[in-house]
C-alpha positions in Angstrom: -3.2 34.1 -10.3 -4.2 35.8 -7.1 -6.5 38.7 -7.3 -5.8 42.3 -6.0 -8.2 41.6 -3.1 -6.2 38.5 -2.2 -2.9 40.2 -2.3 -3.8 43.5 -0.6 -7.1 43.0 1.0 -9.0 45.5 3.3 -8.1 43.2 6.2 -4.5 43.3 5.3 -4.6 47.1 5.1 -6.5 47.3 8.5 -3.9 45.2 10.1 -1.1 47.4 8.6 -2.9 50.5 10.1 -3.0 49.0 13.6 0.6 47.8 13.4 1.9 51.2 12.3 -0.3 53.0 14.9 1.3 50.9 17.7 4.7 51.5 16.3 4.1 55.3 16.1 2.5 55.3 19.5 -0.6 57.0 18.2 -4.3 56.1 18.7 -4.8 55.2 15.1 -3.5 55.5 11.5 -6.3 57.6 10.1 -5.5 57.6 6.4 -4.7 53.9 6.4 -7.9 53.1 8.2 -9.9 55.2 5.8 -8.2 53.6 2.9 -9.0 50.0 4.1 -12.6 50.8 3.8 -12.3 52.1 0.2 -10.5 49.6 -1.9 -13.4 48.1 -3.7 -12.9 48.4 -7.5 -9.2 49.0 -7.4 -6.8 46.9 -9.2 -3.5 45.8 -7.6 -1.4 48.6 -8.8 -4.0 51.2 -7.9 -4.3 49.6 -4.4 -0.5 49.8 -3.9 -0.4 53.5 -4.8 -3.4 54.3 -2.7 -2.1 52.4 0.4 1.4 53.9 -0.3 0.0 57.4 -0.2 -1.9 56.6 3.0 1.3 55.4 4.7 3.0 58.7 3.7 0.1 60.7 5.1 0.1 58.7 8.4 3.9 58.6 9.2 6.1 61.5 10.0 7.4 63.6 7.1 11.0 63.9 8.2 13.1 60.9 7.4 14.6 60.0 10.8 11.2 59.9 12.4 9.7 58.0 9.4 12.4 55.4 9.5 12.2 55.1 13.4 8.5 54.1 13.1 9.2 51.5 10.5 12.2 50.1 12.4 9.9 49.7 15.4 7.2 48.0 13.2 9.8 45.5 12.1 10.1 44.2 15.7 6.6 42.8 15.2 6.6 39.4 13.3 3.2 40.2 11.9 4.8 43.0 9.8 5.4 40.8 6.8 4.0 39.7 3.4 2.0 41.9 1.1 1.3 44.6 3.7 5.0 45.6 3.3 4.8 46.1 -0.5 3.1 49.5 -0.4 5.4 50.4 2.6 8.4 49.8 0.4 6.9 52.0 -2.2 6.4 54.7 0.5 10.1 54.4 1.3 10.9 54.7 -2.5 9.3 58.2 -2.2 10.5 59.5 1.1 13.8 57.7 1.2 15.2 59.4 -1.9 16.0 62.4 0.3 18.1 60.2 2.6 19.2 57.8 -0.2 21.7 55.4 1.5 19.5 55.0 4.7 16.5 54.5 2.4 18.2 51.7 0.5 19.3 50.3 3.8 15.8 50.1 5.0 14.7 48.3 1.8 17.5 45.8 2.2 16.3 45.0 5.7 12.7 44.7 4.6 13.2 42.6 1.5 13.2 39.2 3.3 9.6 40.0 4.3 8.5 40.5 0.7 10.8 41.5 -2.1 11.6 45.2 -2.4 12.7 44.8 -6.0 10.4 47.4 -7.5 11.1 49.9 -4.6 14.9 50.2 -5.3 14.3 51.3 -8.9 13.4 54.9 -8.1 16.8 55.1 -6.5 18.5 53.7 -9.5 16.6 56.1 -11.8 17.5 59.1 -9.6 21.3 58.3 -9.3 22.5 55.1 -10.8 26.0 55.4 -9.7 25.2 56.2 -6.1 22.6 53.5 -5.9 24.9 50.8 -7.4 27.7 51.6 -4.9 25.2 50.5 -2.3 23.7 47.6 -4.2 27.0 46.0 -5.2 27.7 45.5 -1.4 24.4 43.4 -1.2 26.0 40.7 -3.4 28.0 39.6 -0.3 25.1 39.7 2.1 24.5 36.4 4.0 20.7 36.6 3.2 19.9 35.1 -0.2 16.9 37.6 -0.4 19.2 40.5 -0.3 21.6 39.1 -2.8 18.6 38.4 -5.1 17.5 42.0 -4.6 20.8 43.2 -6.0 20.2 41.2 -9.2 16.4 41.6 -9.5 16.2 45.2 -8.6 18.8 46.2 -11.3 17.1 44.2 -14.1 16.6 46.6 -17.1 13.1 45.2 -17.9 11.7 43.7 -14.6 8.1 42.7 -15.2 5.4 44.6 -13.3 7.8 47.4 -12.4 9.2 50.5 -14.0 11.9 49.9 -16.6 15.4 51.4 -16.2 16.1 53.3 -19.4 19.7 54.0 -18.5 20.3 50.2 -18.1 18.4 49.4 -21.3 20.6 51.8 -23.1 23.8 50.5 -21.4 23.5 47.5 -18.9 27.2 47.3 -18.3 27.2 49.3 -14.9 25.2 46.5 -13.3 27.2 43.6 -14.8 29.5 43.4 -11.7 26.5 42.5 -9.7 25.8 39.5 -12.1 29.5 38.5 -12.1 29.4 38.3 -8.3 26.3 36.3 -8.2 26.1 33.9 -11.2 27.7 31.1 -9.0 25.6 31.9 -5.9 24.9 28.9 -3.8 21.2 29.8 -3.8 19.2 28.7 -7.0 16.8 31.5 -6.1 19.5 34.0 -6.7 20.9 32.2 -9.7 17.5 32.3 -11.4 17.5 36.0 -11.0 20.8 36.3 -12.5 19.6 34.3 -15.5 16.6 36.5 -16.0 18.7 39.6 -15.7 21.0 38.2 -18.4 17.9 37.5 -20.6 16.9 41.2 -20.2 20.3 42.2 -21.4 20.1 39.9 -24.4 17.0 41.5 -25.7 18.7 44.8 -26.3 22.4 43.8 -26.4 22.8 40.2 -27.6 26.6 40.6 -28.2 27.1 41.8 -24.7 25.0 38.9 -23.3 27.0 36.4 -25.2 30.2 38.1 -24.0 29.1 37.8 -20.4 28.0 34.2 -20.7 31.4 33.2 -22.4 33.3 34.8 -19.5 31.3 32.7 -17.0 31.7 29.6 -19.0 35.5 30.1 -19.1 35.5 29.7 -15.3 32.4 27.5 -14.9 31.2 25.4 -12.0 28.4 22.8 -12.0 25.7 25.4 -12.1 27.1 27.7 -14.8 25.7 25.9 -17.8 22.1 26.0 -16.5 22.5 29.7 -15.6 23.7 30.6 -19.0 21.3 28.5 -21.0 18.4 30.1 -19.1 19.9 33.5 -19.5 20.3 33.1 -23.2 16.9 31.4 -23.8 15.5 34.3 -26.0 18.6 34.2 -28.2 18.5 30.5 -28.4 14.9 30.5 -29.6 15.7 33.2 -32.0 18.5 31.1 -33.5 21.2 33.6 -32.7 24.3 32.1 -34.3 26.9 33.3 -31.8 24.8 32.0 -28.9 24.3 28.6 -30.5 28.0 28.4 -31.3 28.9 29.2 -27.7 26.7 26.5 -26.4 28.1 23.9 -28.8 25.0 23.9 -31.2 26.6 24.6 -34.6 24.0 26.1 -37.1 25.7 24.0 -39.8 25.2 20.7 -38.0 24.9 17.9 -40.6 21.3 16.6 -40.3 18.7 15.5 -42.7 15.1 16.4 -41.8 11.9 14.6 -42.7 9.1 16.9 -41.7 7.2 18.5 -40.2 4.6 16.1 -41.5 1.2 17.5 -40.7 -1.6 15.0 -39.8 -4.2 17.6 -39.1 -4.3 19.9 -42.2 -7.4 21.7 -40.9 -7.5 22.8 -37.3 -10.3 24.6 -35.4 -9.8 26.9 -32.5 -9.9 24.7 -29.4 -8.3 21.8 -31.3 -4.7 20.7 -31.8 -2.2 20.8 -34.6 -0.5 17.5 -34.9 2.8 17.0 -36.7 5.6 14.4 -36.7 9.3 14.7 -37.6 12.4 12.7 -38.1 16.1 14.0 -37.9 19.0 11.9 -38.9 22.6 12.9 -38.0 24.8 12.4 -41.1 28.1 13.6 -39.6 31.0 11.6 -38.1 31.0 13.2 -34.6 28.3 13.4 -32.0 26.1 16.5 -32.4 24.3 18.7 -30.0 20.9 19.7 -31.3 18.4 22.3 -30.2 15.2 21.5 -31.9 12.4 24.1 -31.9 9.2 24.6 -34.0 7.9 27.9 -35.4 4.2 28.7 -35.8 3.5 31.5 -38.3 0.1 32.9 -37.2 -2.0 34.7 -39.6 -2.7 38.4 -38.6 -5.8 40.4 -39.2 -4.2 42.0 -42.3 -3.3 38.6 -43.8 0.3 38.6 -43.1 2.0 36.2 -40.7 4.0 36.6 -37.6 6.3 33.8 -36.2 6.4 32.5 -32.7 9.1 30.0 -31.6 8.3 27.1 -29.3 10.7 24.6 -27.7 10.6 21.1 -28.9 13.7 19.2 -27.6 17.4 19.4 -26.9 19.3 16.2 -27.7 22.7 14.7 -28.3 22.8 12.6 -31.5 25.4 10.0 -32.4 26.6 9.7 -35.9 23.8 7.9 -37.9 21.3 8.3 -35.1 17.7 9.3 -35.9 15.4 11.3 -33.7 11.7 11.0 -34.2 8.7 12.5 -32.5 5.2 13.8 -32.7 4.0 17.0 -31.3 0.5 18.3 -30.5 0.2 22.1 -30.4 -2.9 23.5 -28.8 -5.0 26.2 -30.4 -7.2 26.7 -27.4 -8.4 30.3 -26.9 -6.0 32.4 -24.8 -6.2 36.0 -23.7 -2.8 37.0 -25.1 -3.5 36.0 -28.7 -6.3 36.6 -31.1 -6.6 33.9 -33.8 -7.4 34.7 -37.4 -8.5 32.2 -40.1 -6.3 31.2 -43.0 -3.3 29.3 -44.0 -0.7 29.1 -41.2 2.8 27.6 -41.4 4.7 25.3 -39.1 8.4 25.1 -39.4 11.2 22.9 -37.7 14.2 24.8 -36.5 17.4 23.0 -35.8 20.2 24.9 -34.1 18.6 28.2 -35.2 18.1 27.2 -38.9 14.8 26.4 -40.5 15.0 22.9 -42.0 11.5 22.2 -43.2 8.0 23.7 -43.1 4.3 22.7 -43.9 1.1 24.6 -44.2 -2.2 24.0 -42.4 -5.5 25.9 -42.2 -7.0 27.3 -39.1 -10.7 27.6 -38.8 -12.0 30.5 -36.5 -15.6 30.8 -35.5 -17.3 33.9 -36.6 -18.4 36.3 -33.8 -22.0 37.5 -34.3 -22.5 41.3 -34.0 -24.2 42.4 -30.9 -28.0 42.4 -31.3 -28.0 40.4 -34.5 -30.2 37.7 -32.9 -30.1 34.0 -33.3 
């Protein structure tokens, strides 16, 4: 993952300072020049905020003059990439007083580097007014702008402020998704899927309702959009989702496993288990097979996490077999605790078998305890 210095370096900010000075016809951008020399030790978010504030300090306070400088800067092909990110954030501050022109400027800048986080202050300030503008972006000829309509209105966009109003009620933004779920660009469709997945976390019934509407008038890309958009519900074994996708929770299968071949696993090693599923029904069956690891917590209880195993269509009498190696290498997002863990097989959202295994975790020596 790129570092803050790689994304928004001192050289990048210096180049932005020079570019905006030329656009404003001033000798130099004083605040930006000073900021370029004092970025050490700042993470990415802090850098963005600091450079945003410098842009606001250097450019005119009144909106028409502020916009004019940036429109002139946009004539320079070097005004692109990460240097535009804090500029977008500056527009999100000063543009709120102009509103529609502020959103229009973000629309025109987003092909240079997405403005998805910068549109969110507009949506928080006046959702209806912002959506009136954003809905028109769904017909824009530029896929970056169409994606901005979907990505910018996501309730839970990562690395950006959440939209509490849309978390509570995502329906006002659904017309944006309806307009884009069959977009010719996969880049746009993937954003639609991620937006639908955001909805599913808080309103699973609504997410299934939206997906069912799209499937009723599907094209060749709809199934992929829907499956990716409902992925959290699929992993959770949500019955209505699995039924919609043709994966009946009551599918007739017999399950042998999981058969654990590594009953003791140390951190850094792999859990290895095998399984066999036999379809006992009379018609072909669509199976979503996952496995669930129940990790031991510090207080001795367990917490489950679902992992994808396979999706298969089985003929009557057909048996699916496989072996899975699950890594327990150290990761920053999870702290392992010793004890008896569980692994389960989940078929179309229903647990069909489980087995126990022990995880050994090296003890950490207290600081200063010596060899």
